[in-house]
Backbone as CSV, one residue per row, in Angstrom:
resi,resn,N_x,N_y,N_z,CA_x,CA_y,CA_z,C_x,C_y,C_z
1,MET,115.152,75.098,135.996,116.598,75.654,135.560,116.336,76.375,134.309
2,GLU,117.101,77.684,134.119,116.977,78.335,133.059,117.794,77.457,132.203
3,ARG,117.524,77.250,130.658,118.424,76.688,130.044,119.690,77.843,129.558
4,THR,120.704,77.383,129.160,121.732,78.204,128.675,121.337,78.568,127.161
5,GLY,121.964,79.426,126.463,121.478,80.192,125.035,121.136,79.141,124.489
6,ILE,122.456,78.263,123.999,122.524,77.254,123.004,121.605,76.343,123.411
7,ASP,121.538,75.736,124.808,120.449,74.705,124.737,119.188,75.167,124.342
8,LEU,118.980,76.590,124.821,117.368,76.980,124.511,117.203,76.905,122.852
9,LEU,118.137,77.223,122.242,118.134,77.461,120.758,117.772,76.058,120.067
10,ILE,118.420,74.780,120.710,118.491,73.530,120.034,117.326,72.927,120.309
11,HIS,116.714,73.362,121.779,115.372,72.946,122.055,114.091,73.659,121.155
12,SER,114.526,74.683,120.980,113.544,75.660,120.042,113.488,75.556,118.601
13,LEU,114.368,74.698,118.141,114.398,74.627,116.596,113.265,74.295,115.905
14,PRO,112.406,73.255,116.524,111.062,73.036,115.961,110.000,74.165,115.729
15,GLU,110.051,74.829,116.946,109.081,75.906,117.000,109.657,77.216,116.033
16,LEU,110.980,77.248,115.990,111.351,78.676,115.300,111.378,78.015,113.945
17,GLY,111.446,76.845,113.517,111.507,76.348,111.991,109.833,76.450,111.454
18,LYS,108.813,76.834,112.617,107.541,76.716,112.000,107.481,78.265,111.560
19,GLY,108.125,79.282,112.274,108.254,80.677,112.123,108.799,80.889,110.743
20,VAL,110.026,80.036,110.528,111.045,80.379,109.461,109.874,79.750,108.042
21,VAL,109.291,78.799,108.240,108.351,78.310,107.170,107.037,79.204,106.881
22,GLN,106.747,80.021,107.943,105.743,80.954,107.503,106.260,82.068,107.026
23,THR,107.417,82.554,107.201,108.147,83.735,106.611,108.657,83.308,105.155
24,VAL,108.953,82.056,104.829,109.059,81.618,103.531,108.160,81.830,102.553
25,LEU,106.664,81.203,103.346,105.450,81.026,102.523,104.991,82.476,102.319
26,ILE,105.143,83.265,103.067,104.737,84.630,102.990,105.493,85.442,101.791
27,SER,106.870,85.032,101.905,107.822,85.789,100.865,107.440,85.100,99.475
28,LEU,107.443,83.881,99.457,107.134,83.098,98.283,105.818,83.633,97.531
29,TYR,104.645,83.605,98.387,103.375,83.743,97.558,103.652,85.235,97.196
30,THR,104.150,86.213,97.980,104.153,87.630,97.870,104.926,87.908,96.383
31,ILE,106.126,87.179,96.130,106.942,87.391,95.288,106.040,86.814,93.820
32,ILE,105.502,85.706,94.031,104.674,85.357,92.770,103.729,86.072,92.496
33,PHE,102.972,86.648,93.427,101.866,87.446,92.905,102.173,88.908,92.397
34,SER,103.526,89.347,93.083,104.239,90.587,92.755,104.758,90.480,91.505
35,LEU,105.459,89.439,91.090,105.795,89.386,89.706,104.937,89.572,88.533
36,ALA,103.925,88.814,88.930,102.864,88.278,88.041,102.095,89.647,87.480
37,GLY,101.721,90.398,88.717,100.913,91.840,88.726,101.792,92.774,88.329
38,GLY,103.068,92.782,88.766,103.876,93.884,88.264,104.359,93.855,86.926
39,ILE,104.206,92.932,86.202,104.675,92.824,84.686,103.492,93.472,84.085
40,MET,102.339,93.222,84.579,101.091,93.556,83.778,100.959,95.460,84.182
41,PHE,101.183,95.540,85.722,101.047,96.658,85.928,102.321,97.694,85.277
42,GLY,103.398,97.303,84.933,104.543,98.180,84.457,104.130,98.216,82.799
43,ALA,103.224,97.220,82.215,103.046,97.324,80.802,101.857,98.554,80.626
44,LEU,100.883,98.442,82.010,99.995,99.520,81.843,100.448,100.822,82.147
45,ARG,101.395,101.053,82.885,101.965,102.243,83.085,102.809,102.930,81.878
46,THR,102.935,102.192,80.882,103.365,102.738,79.452,102.200,103.046,78.433
47,SER,101.139,102.650,78.931,99.939,102.935,78.048,99.935,104.464,77.430
48,ARG,99.360,104.753,75.990,99.190,105.767,75.789,97.739,106.629,76.174
49,LEU,97.091,105.935,76.818,95.881,106.197,77.457,96.284,107.055,78.615
50,TRP,95.650,108.464,78.720,96.229,109.274,79.810,95.349,108.762,81.233
51,TRP,94.227,108.582,80.941,93.665,107.916,82.353,93.887,106.876,82.832
52,LEU,94.772,105.822,81.868,95.140,104.774,82.432,96.574,104.851,83.082
53,ARG,97.022,105.859,82.517,98.439,106.423,83.323,98.108,106.940,84.639
54,PHE,96.938,107.805,84.401,96.722,108.398,85.814,96.347,107.469,86.868
55,LEU,95.621,106.535,86.522,95.166,105.416,87.793,96.431,104.664,88.062
56,THR,97.308,104.119,87.027,98.229,103.347,87.590,99.318,104.338,88.319
57,ARG,99.304,105.655,88.103,100.332,106.501,88.682,99.799,106.912,90.160
58,SER,98.351,106.689,90.292,97.638,107.119,91.735,97.855,105.718,92.473
59,TYR,97.874,104.718,91.861,98.081,103.576,92.693,99.424,103.432,93.263
60,LEU,100.318,103.558,92.434,101.659,103.419,92.630,102.028,104.693,93.946
61,GLU,101.628,105.747,94.011,101.698,107.111,95.041,100.968,106.506,96.206
62,LEU,99.656,105.707,96.133,99.220,105.322,97.447,99.989,104.326,98.298
63,PHE,101.003,103.611,97.518,101.856,102.718,98.127,103.152,103.246,98.618
64,ARG,103.475,104.438,97.888,104.674,104.994,98.139,104.478,106.073,99.198
65,SER,103.615,106.340,99.456,103.105,107.500,100.382,102.564,106.990,101.587
66,ILE,101.867,105.850,101.612,101.382,105.202,102.896,102.039,104.181,103.399
67,PRO,102.885,104.245,104.427,103.482,102.996,105.202,102.832,101.602,105.157
68,ILE,103.602,100.426,104.653,103.071,99.236,104.710,102.194,98.784,105.757
69,LEU,102.976,99.262,107.050,102.233,98.927,108.276,100.902,99.521,108.096
70,VAL,100.751,100.906,107.917,99.516,101.354,107.700,98.198,100.361,107.135
71,TRP,98.940,99.894,105.755,98.134,99.080,105.134,97.678,97.656,105.664
72,LEU,98.668,97.024,106.599,98.482,96.068,107.321,97.385,96.062,108.401
73,PHE,97.462,97.199,109.051,96.457,97.385,110.112,94.978,97.823,109.407
74,PHE,94.954,98.301,108.304,93.706,98.645,107.519,93.028,97.281,107.053
75,PHE,93.937,96.406,106.572,92.963,95.270,105.851,92.795,94.393,107.193
76,PHE,93.650,94.254,108.095,93.328,93.257,109.433,92.439,93.663,110.387
77,PHE,92.755,95.216,110.715,91.856,95.558,111.631,90.554,96.604,111.051
78,GLY,90.812,97.179,110.034,90.124,98.123,109.567,88.767,97.548,108.744
79,LEU,89.196,96.550,107.664,87.906,96.011,106.913,86.990,95.420,107.858
80,PRO,87.391,94.619,108.945,86.214,94.222,110.187,85.733,95.406,110.840
81,ILE,86.106,96.538,111.032,85.285,97.512,111.690,84.613,98.272,110.853
82,PHE,85.018,98.655,109.440,84.323,99.429,108.615,83.375,98.697,107.600
83,PHE,83.792,97.541,107.282,83.067,96.903,106.372,82.489,95.415,106.681
84,GLY,82.933,95.074,107.932,82.567,93.705,108.308,83.010,92.550,107.750
85,ILE,84.241,92.860,107.065,84.970,91.605,106.173,86.389,91.207,107.075
86,ASN,86.173,89.875,107.639,87.383,89.322,108.355,88.395,88.934,107.255
87,VAL,89.553,89.452,107.416,90.571,88.758,106.733,91.746,88.033,107.541
88,PRO,91.675,86.660,107.395,93.012,86.098,108.220,94.233,86.992,108.050
89,ALA,95.033,86.978,109.166,96.233,87.466,109.130,97.107,87.130,108.161
90,PHE,97.430,85.735,108.043,98.110,85.350,106.798,97.592,86.049,105.592
91,THR,96.649,86.013,105.163,95.964,86.605,104.099,96.250,87.942,103.870
92,SER,96.140,88.716,105.128,96.255,90.243,104.965,97.672,90.403,104.877
93,ALA,98.445,89.639,105.329,99.847,89.806,104.943,100.563,89.622,103.620
94,VAL,99.893,88.545,102.855,100.336,88.124,101.691,99.681,89.290,100.553
95,LEU,98.328,89.782,101.151,97.762,90.925,100.291,98.361,92.116,100.248
96,VAL,98.671,92.592,101.393,99.463,93.675,101.424,100.690,93.973,100.639
97,LEU,101.344,92.883,101.033,102.768,92.892,100.739,102.771,92.527,99.037
98,SER,101.783,92.231,98.678,101.693,91.561,97.065,101.233,92.952,96.502
99,LEU,100.418,93.677,97.107,99.871,94.976,96.464,100.937,96.047,96.284
100,TRP,101.900,96.035,97.253,103.048,96.867,97.465,104.063,96.523,96.415
101,GLY,104.281,94.923,96.295,105.233,94.699,95.447,105.064,94.610,93.927
102,ILE,103.605,94.687,93.833,103.136,95.072,92.268,103.359,96.230,91.987
103,SER,103.554,97.383,92.891,103.702,98.842,92.503,105.512,99.101,92.377
104,GLU,106.177,98.148,93.169,107.433,98.360,93.134,108.031,97.544,91.741
105,ILE,107.640,96.455,91.515,107.926,95.551,90.201,107.317,96.327,88.978
106,GLY,106.267,96.860,89.255,105.622,97.566,88.229,106.571,98.660,87.506
107,GLU,107.100,99.569,88.763,108.070,100.432,88.113,109.420,100.281,87.693
108,VAL,109.644,98.974,88.096,110.915,98.407,87.584,110.845,98.016,85.721
109,VAL,109.627,97.578,85.640,109.029,97.017,84.291,108.850,98.176,83.638
110,ARG,108.535,99.179,84.061,108.090,100.255,83.113,109.218,101.150,82.888
111,GLY,110.088,101.134,83.797,111.616,101.681,83.357,112.410,101.105,82.399
112,ALA,112.084,99.410,82.484,112.939,98.954,81.497,112.324,98.945,80.324
113,LEU,110.934,98.808,79.988,110.353,99.108,78.548,110.542,100.487,78.042
114,GLN,110.553,101.458,78.780,110.762,102.827,78.213,112.420,103.098,77.999
115,SER,113.401,102.373,78.456,114.399,102.486,78.118,115.164,101.861,76.852
116,LEU,114.004,100.823,76.319,114.228,100.496,74.870,114.388,101.171,73.797
117,PRO,115.089,101.283,72.729,115.002,102.072,71.795,113.464,102.321,71.054
118,LYS,113.126,103.304,70.727,111.712,103.601,69.997,111.431,102.637,68.771
119,GLY,112.660,102.692,67.981,112.536,101.672,66.907,112.164,100.320,67.094
120,GLN,112.371,99.713,68.281,111.769,98.402,68.626,110.240,98.419,68.305
121,THR,109.601,99.277,69.006,108.095,99.231,68.733,107.895,99.736,67.470
122,GLU,108.331,100.625,66.728,108.004,100.916,65.210,108.117,99.647,64.259
123,ALA,109.281,98.942,64.717,109.406,97.726,63.873,108.371,96.703,63.834
124,GLY,107.959,96.335,65.278,106.921,95.517,65.628,105.684,95.825,64.962
125,LYS,105.271,97.172,64.978,104.033,97.608,64.565,104.033,97.436,62.903
126,SER,105.268,97.675,62.240,105.351,97.637,60.923,105.024,95.943,60.364
127,ILE,105.396,95.352,61.218,105.109,93.809,60.763,103.824,93.264,60.763
128,GLY,102.729,94.237,61.395,101.461,94.061,61.681,101.065,93.133,63.238
129,LEU,102.279,93.398,64.295,101.901,92.922,65.448,100.914,93.906,66.191
130,ASN,99.972,93.330,67.189,99.126,94.100,67.722,99.940,94.322,69.236
131,THR,99.149,95.196,70.006,99.758,95.754,71.342,100.333,94.433,72.028
132,PHE,99.471,93.400,72.065,99.907,92.386,73.158,101.268,91.461,72.367
133,GLN,100.779,91.293,71.207,102.276,90.716,70.705,103.577,91.483,70.529
134,LEU,103.235,92.559,70.501,104.442,93.561,70.609,105.082,93.467,71.927
135,PHE,104.144,93.714,72.919,104.754,93.467,74.330,105.208,91.973,74.746
136,ARG,104.520,90.765,74.222,104.887,89.544,74.523,106.268,89.143,73.716
137,TYR,106.274,89.678,72.314,107.437,88.773,71.731,108.492,89.833,71.100
138,VAL,108.241,90.986,71.613,109.501,92.028,71.190,109.817,92.925,72.360
139,LEU,109.027,93.447,73.116,109.530,94.473,74.144,109.916,93.520,75.484
140,LEU,108.909,92.747,75.945,109.252,91.936,77.158,110.743,91.192,77.222
141,PRO,110.741,90.449,76.229,112.063,89.627,76.142,113.454,90.677,76.295
142,GLN,113.118,91.634,75.715,114.504,92.602,75.779,114.545,93.244,77.036
143,ALA,113.410,93.661,77.644,113.481,94.237,78.992,113.788,93.528,80.001
144,VAL,113.565,92.184,79.766,113.916,91.214,81.086,115.165,91.452,81.774
145,ARG,116.296,91.497,80.771,117.591,91.750,80.970,117.847,92.670,81.853
146,ARG,117.148,93.900,81.835,117.151,94.936,82.646,116.634,94.944,83.615
147,MET,115.738,94.283,83.746,114.692,94.203,84.739,115.195,93.414,86.144
148,ILE,116.087,92.472,85.709,116.223,91.325,86.643,117.048,91.919,87.885
149,PRO,118.312,92.607,87.791,118.785,93.090,89.094,118.101,93.891,90.153
150,PRO,117.104,94.776,89.631,116.394,95.677,90.330,115.123,94.624,90.916
151,THR,114.764,93.835,90.111,113.598,92.938,90.889,114.199,92.091,92.000
152,ILE,115.150,91.373,91.789,115.827,90.783,92.671,116.116,91.571,93.832
153,SER,116.284,93.021,94.092,116.396,93.767,94.913,115.131,93.949,95.658
154,VAL,114.087,94.096,94.831,112.759,94.168,95.209,112.300,92.612,96.222
155,PHE,112.673,91.602,95.685,112.383,90.493,96.178,113.108,90.429,97.686
156,THR,114.245,90.936,97.809,115.050,91.062,99.210,114.050,91.952,100.100
157,ARG,113.736,92.980,99.485,113.136,93.899,100.618,111.738,93.244,100.911
158,ILE,111.204,92.317,99.989,109.955,91.969,100.369,109.991,90.565,101.422
159,ILE,111.242,90.126,101.659,111.692,89.005,102.760,111.898,89.836,103.957
160,MET,112.449,90.963,103.730,112.939,91.799,104.918,111.749,92.258,105.604
161,THR,110.834,93.045,104.564,109.565,93.673,105.059,108.739,92.555,105.691
162,SER,108.601,91.150,105.466,107.752,90.201,105.881,107.687,90.300,107.371
163,SER,108.862,90.540,108.169,108.780,90.842,109.606,107.684,91.668,110.253
164,LEU,107.338,92.682,109.336,106.232,93.446,109.839,104.879,92.839,110.067
165,THR,104.724,91.773,109.610,103.262,90.915,109.563,103.368,90.485,110.867
166,VAL,104.340,90.569,111.676,104.247,89.969,113.350,103.182,90.884,113.941
167,LEU,103.171,92.239,113.589,102.250,92.838,114.113,100.681,92.944,113.800
168,VAL,100.482,91.941,113.325,99.012,91.687,112.944,98.637,90.171,113.322
169,GLY,99.633,89.654,114.139,99.544,88.493,114.501,100.161,87.101,113.947
170,VAL,100.705,87.424,112.968,101.359,86.255,111.990,102.621,85.901,112.640
171,THR,102.501,84.352,113.139,103.660,83.810,113.636,104.812,83.411,112.651
172,GLU,105.519,84.524,112.304,106.655,84.373,111.658,107.834,84.201,112.377
173,MET,109.014,84.211,111.800,110.266,84.173,112.476,110.353,84.826,113.707
174,ILE,110.165,86.173,113.597,110.408,87.255,114.728,109.331,86.662,116.029
175,LYS,108.128,86.484,115.603,107.063,86.355,116.424,107.553,84.933,117.258
176,SER,108.068,83.894,116.475,108.434,82.522,117.177,109.571,82.991,118.263
177,GLY,110.447,83.593,117.832,111.599,83.921,118.589,111.170,84.613,119.861
178,GLN,110.362,85.638,119.623,109.811,86.173,120.832,108.742,85.397,121.700
179,GLN,108.127,84.506,121.305,107.422,83.595,122.053,108.190,82.662,122.806
180,VAL,109.284,81.935,122.160,110.336,81.199,122.984,111.000,81.865,123.978
181,ILE,111.334,83.093,123.902,112.038,83.961,124.877,110.855,84.383,126.058
182,GLU,109.878,84.647,125.743,108.868,85.002,126.750,108.228,83.856,127.772
183,ARG,108.158,82.789,126.846,107.929,81.490,127.572,108.544,80.840,128.632
184,ASN,110.045,81.122,128.305,111.282,80.618,129.032,111.724,81.453,129.988
185,TYR,110.990,82.810,129.886,111.589,83.971,130.796,112.989,84.071,130.558
186,THR,113.515,84.082,129.376,114.771,84.227,129.117,115.405,85.532,128.619
187,TYR,116.213,85.924,129.230,116.648,87.477,128.535,118.201,87.603,128.677
188,GLY,118.708,88.731,128.347,120.074,88.558,128.000,120.606,87.844,126.879
189,HIS,121.832,87.081,127.446,122.669,86.265,126.827,121.995,85.100,125.836
190,ALA,120.855,84.558,126.470,120.179,83.438,125.844,119.286,84.355,124.829
191,ALA,118.658,85.307,124.951,117.698,86.012,124.242,118.694,86.313,122.823
192,ILE,119.823,87.140,123.189,120.559,87.552,122.069,121.074,86.182,121.337
193,ILE,121.306,85.075,121.702,121.210,83.803,120.709,120.242,83.498,119.773
194,ILE,119.021,83.678,120.623,117.829,83.234,119.589,117.639,84.062,118.634
195,TYR,117.726,85.482,118.849,117.702,86.709,117.811,118.793,86.621,116.905
196,GLY,120.030,86.236,117.332,121.049,86.025,116.288,120.771,84.916,115.249
197,ALA,120.217,83.848,115.824,119.917,82.931,114.963,118.936,83.210,113.739
198,LEU,117.964,84.100,114.232,117.113,84.606,113.336,117.731,85.545,112.138
199,PHE,118.678,86.348,112.870,119.608,87.242,111.859,120.509,86.795,111.180
200,VAL,120.829,85.587,111.468,121.696,84.595,110.550,120.824,84.543,109.373
201,PHE,119.504,83.684,109.545,118.663,83.206,108.581,118.220,84.337,107.480
202,TYR,118.266,85.438,108.129,117.674,86.467,107.223,118.997,87.130,106.317
203,PHE,120.144,86.853,106.834,121.282,87.066,106.337,121.547,86.158,105.309
204,LEU,121.310,84.855,105.530,121.715,83.882,104.407,120.781,83.910,103.335
205,ILE,119.335,84.331,103.488,118.582,84.344,102.236,118.946,85.688,101.587
206,CYS,118.835,86.813,102.374,118.892,88.159,101.673,120.326,88.522,101.082
207,TYR,121.411,88.145,101.766,122.842,88.607,101.273,123.041,88.126,99.955
208,PRO,122.830,86.708,99.577,123.274,86.288,98.336,122.318,86.919,97.051
209,LEU,120.879,87.117,97.527,120.186,87.613,96.542,120.625,89.032,96.338
210,SER,121.084,89.706,97.283,121.643,91.384,96.956,123.059,91.145,96.161
211,ALA,124.042,90.112,96.471,125.102,90.284,96.035,124.846,89.825,94.568
212,TYR,123.939,88.786,94.290,123.508,88.403,92.964,123.007,89.303,92.123
213,SER,122.181,90.354,92.588,121.743,91.173,91.867,123.001,92.370,91.512
214,ARG,123.636,92.629,92.448,124.793,93.525,92.019,125.848,92.850,91.092
215,ARG,126.077,91.602,91.025,126.729,91.102,90.184,126.374,91.116,88.719
216,LEU,124.939,90.837,88.960,124.394,91.162,87.541,124.165,92.490,87.023
217,GLU,123.972,93.560,87.748,124.268,94.855,87.316,125.178,95.399,86.826
218,ARG,126.771,94.822,87.270,127.939,94.951,86.741,128.377,94.272,85.593
219,ARG,127.759,93.125,85.446,127.921,92.271,84.364,127.425,93.132,83.117
220,TRP,126.392,93.455,83.367,125.439,93.891,82.424,125.540,95.475,81.968
221,THR,126.064,95.909,82.783,126.585,97.373,82.470,127.838,97.678,81.944
222,GLN,128.844,96.868,81.892,129.837,96.847,81.359,129.995,96.893,79.926
């Protein structure tokens, strides 16, 4: 006998929970790698070396011009075909989202650094700081305050974009919900409840981050 929507949801919570864990892990790894790489990428974007600025700009445009889904397909399906390199679905997902996240956070860092008064750089150099020390002890601490709101927005986009990984075989939340519905031949009301539960999870994670980002932005621009 077909279960009602609520019964099916309760019965499927362990399986849906595994999908939730996959989504959280993909998002968490991506956020960590994106933040670490984005800070370095943003610093390189402000370099005085024209060829370094050209390379970083080209990297940025690659990930802005080509949809993330295309990159996912390339890493998961294309690398084995063209180069004989097999990359697991989970690894492909984290790698692609991280490369994209680095470009996005890097632009946030670049904008924050370039918005600082020129005198900060000149003052640092006048007391004998090298480029790394200037960035580490003078520029980055001041830029962090300007970086936090837009960076949180990027984190929110990473969490939402992780749903695309279902198309390369990652059993994240959406995939778990689909499997539950298909295995139980459940459609209509019950299917809406399953997807509704997944929607609530995304909302509970993403909305507080977005609201916090807006709150910080209003507070620091007053």
